[in-house]
N, C-alpha and C positions, 0 to 999 in steps of 0.2 A: 540555469545555467547560462552563463554569457557566451557569446560568440568566441571569445578568447579562450575560454575553457574547453570548448567543443573540439572533438578530434576529427569531425566532419565539417568541412568547409567548402562552401561554394566557390568553384573556380570560373564559372562563366560570367560573373559579373564583376565590374571593376571597382573592387572594394580596397584594392591595395594590400590585400592579405598576402603573406609570404608563408611559404610552406617549408618548414624546417626538417620534416621527416614524413616519410611515408610516400605513397604513390597514389596517382589519380585513377579513378574508375568512372567510366560513363554510366550513370544510373538515371534511367528515365529521362534522357536528353541532357542531364546536368553533369558536368564533371565534379566529383567529390574526392577529397583525400581520404584515403583508407590506410591506416597506420599498419604495417606489416604485410602488405598485399604480397610482395615479392615472396617473402618467406612462407606465407600460408599456401600460395600456389604451389610452391616446390614441395612442402610438406605433404599436401593432398596427392600430388603427382606420385610422390615416393610410396604412398599406401597402395597403389596399383588397384584401386576399387573397380569392380567389374561393372557395376550398374551406374548410369548418369546420375540417377536420383540420389544414389550414395555419394557421389562426388559433390553434387550440388548441396547437399544437406551438410556434408562436412565443411565445405567452404563458407557456408553461411555460418555454421556454429563457430568456426574459428574466427571469422571476421567479427562476429558479435562478442566474441571473448576479449577482442582488442579494442573494439569501436562501439560507440553508441549508436545503434541502428534502430530507428523507430519502428515498432511492432507493425504499424500500418504501412511500412515501406519494405518489410522483409522480402516479399515476393519479387519486387523490382530489384533488390540488392541480389537476391539469389540468381535471378535471370542474368543480371550484369556480371556476376562472378562467373557464371558457366560461360557466358560469351567470352570474357577475358581468358579463361582456362582453355577454351576451344581455340582461341586465337594463338595462344602460347604453345600448345602441346598436340592439337589434333593433327597437324601436319607430320609430326615426328613420331607418332604412335604407331 
């Protein structure tokens, strides 16, 4: 797969890449574009899951359904998604 076809693109380097859709997420010190981030965050919030593990698992599953996430990076993406979820919603819960 070429970089052009990838849904995940490095933002931290000066490659001149433009982002037409999606949002950026800090994963393991690198900003990456994650398609549908805003929507999946809101969908999981509306589920009102009781346990953090359930929230994290659902966030990762939804992100994987829309984006190519390397298996070896799943834990980093899961952690980054939970950090973003907490940043957005923890103060209003």
